C-alpha positions in Angstrom: -13.2 13.9 -17.8 -15.8 11.4 -16.6 -14.0 8.6 -18.5 -11.1 9.1 -16.1 -13.1 8.6 -12.8 -12.3 5.3 -11.1 -13.4 3.7 -7.9 -10.6 2.3 -5.6 -11.9 -1.0 -4.5 -10.5 -0.9 -1.0 -13.5 1.3 -0.3 -15.8 -1.7 -1.0 -13.6 -4.5 0.6 -16.5 -5.9 2.7 -18.9 -6.0 -0.2 -16.3 -7.4 -2.6 -15.5 -10.3 -0.2 -19.2 -11.4 -0.6 -19.7 -10.8 -4.3 -16.9 -9.2 -6.3 -18.7 -9.5 -9.8 -21.9 -7.9 -8.4 -19.9 -4.9 -7.1 -18.2 -4.3 -10.4 -21.5 -4.4 -12.2 -23.0 -1.9 -9.7 -20.1 0.5 -10.1 -20.5 0.4 -13.9 -24.2 1.1 -13.5 -23.4 4.0 -11.2 -21.3 5.6 -13.9 -17.7 4.8 -13.0 -15.5 4.3 -16.0 -12.8 2.3 -14.2 -11.7 0.6 -11.0 -8.5 0.3 -9.2 -7.8 -3.3 -8.1 -6.9 -3.8 -4.4 -6.7 -7.5 -4.0 -8.7 -10.4 -5.4 -10.4 -11.7 -2.2 -9.9 -15.3 -3.3 -11.6 -14.8 -6.7 -9.6 -16.1 -9.7 -8.0 -13.3 -11.7 -9.5 -14.7 -14.9 -13.1 -14.4 -13.5 -12.6 -10.8 -12.5 -11.0 -10.0 -15.9 -14.1 -11.5 -17.6 -16.4 -9.3 -15.6 -14.3 -6.2 -16.4 -14.6 -7.1 -20.1 -18.3 -7.7 -19.8 -19.0 -4.3 -18.1 -16.4 -2.3 -20.1 -14.8 -1.1 -16.9 -11.1 -0.2 -17.3 -8.5 -0.9 -14.7 -6.8 2.2 -13.1 -3.8 0.2 -11.9 -3.4 -2.2 -9.1 -2.3 -2.0 -5.5 0.3 -4.6 -4.8 2.2 -5.4 -1.6 6.0 -5.0 -1.7 6.2 -8.7 -0.6 4.3 -9.8 -3.7 6.4 -7.6 -6.0 9.5 -9.2 -4.5 8.3 -12.8 -4.5 5.5 -13.1 -7.0 6.4 -10.7 -9.7 5.5 -12.9 -12.7 2.1 -13.5 -11.2 1.6 -9.8 -10.7 2.5 -9.1 -14.3 0.1 -11.8 -15.5 -2.7 -10.2 -13.5 -1.8 -6.8 -14.9 -2.1 -8.2 -18.4 -5.4 -9.9 -17.7 -6.8 -6.6 -16.3 -5.4 -4.5 -19.1 -3.2 -2.2 -17.0 0.5 -1.4 -17.0 0.5 0.2 -13.5 1.0 -1.3 -10.1 1.7 0.6 -6.9 3.1 -0.4 -3.6 0.1 0.4 -1.4 1.4 0.3 2.1 4.6 -0.2 4.2 4.1 -2.3 7.3 4.8 -0.6 10.7 8.1 -2.4 11.0 9.3 -0.7 7.9 8.3 2.9 8.8 11.8 4.1 9.6 14.8 5.3 7.7 16.3 1.8 7.0 12.8 0.6 6.0 12.2 3.4 3.5 15.7 2.9 2.0 15.1 -0.8 1.6 11.6 -0.2 0.1 13.0 2.2 -2.5 15.8 -0.2 -3.4 13.4 -3.1 -3.8 10.9 -1.1 -5.8 13.6 0.3 -8.2 14.9 -3.2 -8.6 11.4 -4.3 -9.7 11.1 -1.2 -11.9 14.4 -2.1 -13.7 12.9 -5.5 -14.5 9.5 -4.4 -15.8 10.0 -0.9 -17.3 11.6 -2.4 -20.5 8.3 -4.5 -20.8 6.3 -1.2 -20.6 5.0 -1.5 -17.0 5.1 1.3 -14.5 5.9 0.8 -10.8 4.7 3.4 -8.3 4.2 4.2 -4.7 1.0 5.1 -2.8 1.7 7.0 0.4 0.0 7.7 3.7 0.8 10.5 6.2 3.6 8.6 8.0 6.0 9.0 5.0 6.1 12.7 5.9 7.1 12.1 9.5 10.6 10.8 8.8 13.6 12.7 7.4 16.1 11.1 5.1 19.0 13.2 3.8 17.3 16.4 4.7 14.0 15.6 3.0 10.8 13.8 4.0 10.8 10.0 3.4 8.2 10.3 0.6 10.4 12.7 -1.3 13.4 10.4 -0.8 11.4 7.4 -2.2 10.2 9.3 -5.2 13.6 10.9 -6.0 15.3 9.7 -9.2 18.2 7.3 -8.7 20.5 6.0 -11.5 18.1 7.2 -14.1 15.1 5.4 -12.7 12.2 6.7 -10.6 8.9 5.5 -9.1 5.5 7.0 -10.1 3.9 8.9 -7.3 0.3 8.0 -6.5 -0.4 11.2 -4.5 -3.4 10.9 -2.1 -5.1 14.2 -1.4 -6.3 13.2 2.1 -3.0 11.9 3.4 -1.1 14.9 2.1 -3.4 17.2 4.0 -3.4 15.0 7.1 0.4 15.3 7.1 0.0 19.1 7.1 0.7 19.9 3.5 -1.4 21.4 0.7 -2.3 18.6 -1.7 -2.2 20.8 -4.9 1.2 22.3 -3.9 2.7 18.9 -3.2 1.6 17.3 -6.4 3.0 20.2 -8.4 6.4 18.8 -7.6 5.7 16.0 -10.0 4.4 17.5 -13.3 3.5 14.9 -15.9 4.6 12.1 -13.6 1.3 11.1 -11.8 -0.7 8.7 -14.0 -3.2 8.0 -11.3 -4.2 10.5 -8.6 -6.1 9.5 -5.4 -9.0 11.8 -4.6 -10.1 11.6 -1.0 -11.7 14.3 1.1 -11.4 15.3 4.7 -14.2 16.5 7.0 -14.2 20.2 7.9 -14.3 19.6 11.7 -11.6 18.8 14.2 -12.0 15.0 13.5 -10.2 15.4 10.1 -12.0 12.2 9.1 -12.6 10.6 5.7 -15.4 12.3 3.7 -17.1 12.0 0.3 -15.3 14.1 -2.3 -16.8 17.5 -2.5 -18.2 17.6 1.0 -15.1 18.4 3.0 -12.2 20.7 3.3 -10.2 20.0 0.1 -10.8 22.2 -3.0 -10.8 19.7 -5.9 -11.5 21.9 -8.9 -7.9 23.3 -9.1 -6.6 19.7 -8.5 -8.6 18.5 -11.5 -7.4 21.3 -13.6 -3.8 20.6 -12.7 -4.4 16.9 -13.4 -5.8 17.6 -16.9 -2.8 19.9 -17.6 -0.3 17.3 -16.4 -1.2 14.0 -17.9 -3.3 12.4 -15.1 -4.9 9.3 -16.7 -7.3 8.3 -13.9 -8.7 9.9 -10.8 -9.2 7.1 -8.3 -11.8 7.8 -5.6 -11.2 6.2 -2.3 -12.8 6.5 1.1 -11.2 4.3 3.7 -14.2 4.3 6.0 -17.7 5.4 5.3 -20.4 6.4 7.8 -23.0 4.6 5.8 -23.2 2.4 2.7 -19.8 2.6 0.9 -21.6 2.4 -2.5 -23.7 5.4 -1.6 -20.5 7.3 -0.6 -18.8 6.4 -3.9 -21.9 7.5 -5.8 -22.0 10.9 -4.0 -18.3 11.4 -4.7 -18.8 10.6 -8.4 -21.8 13.0 -8.7 -19.8 15.8 -7.1 -16.8 15.1 -9.3 -18.9 15.2 -12.5 -20.3 18.6 -11.4 -16.8 19.9 -10.7 -15.4 18.6 -13.9 -18.0 20.5 -15.9 -16.5 23.7 -14.4 -12.9 22.9 -15.2 -11.7 24.5 -18.4 -8.4 23.3 -19.7 
């Protein structure tokens, strides 16, 4: 399973802005098999692609804004090709879109993109936070509405364990709604105290072993580790999460 563990690069945004290639080399040395791209920080895509090739790191999809998908789709597809991935996810909806009309428009726009790229073997998905659980559309939470099939098309869920729990749901129970439909799963832990803050995987309140087992039984291709904020060095946090995940994966029997 270790070949499926990826680092979501938003965790290292400050380090990447200073030296993107050095961060990639460090992650490879640490033992990560892949990274999830979260912006290029003014580095040329070709340069990053070369470092990925040099290190042997795979790409566990890309996080792309809805605006870029709507207005720079050809460039997004070229980046995906350079990085050797077929997956890109809308990573965040701005505050002004976090309402019924905004979610309806986002779903419409994303399905329009999907209709253009699915025939070319790309997959379009949606990465959520907790706010998509706070709005009801047609009797269901907004996230369910966004992920619901429409006209024979659907978006790929990038379920995030922390944000599901923050919204008051059980992560494993929620992802079970999407068997064999989650190519990339976000692993993020939550502290055991009242702060409910971001924590290294395996140190908080989420039980990841059954999540890993379900993932292996349902076609998860990459487990992307993300920690939005770290109390210390983000590289140390990612290394701790990876160490814990490797130990957990050794206990998971498929």
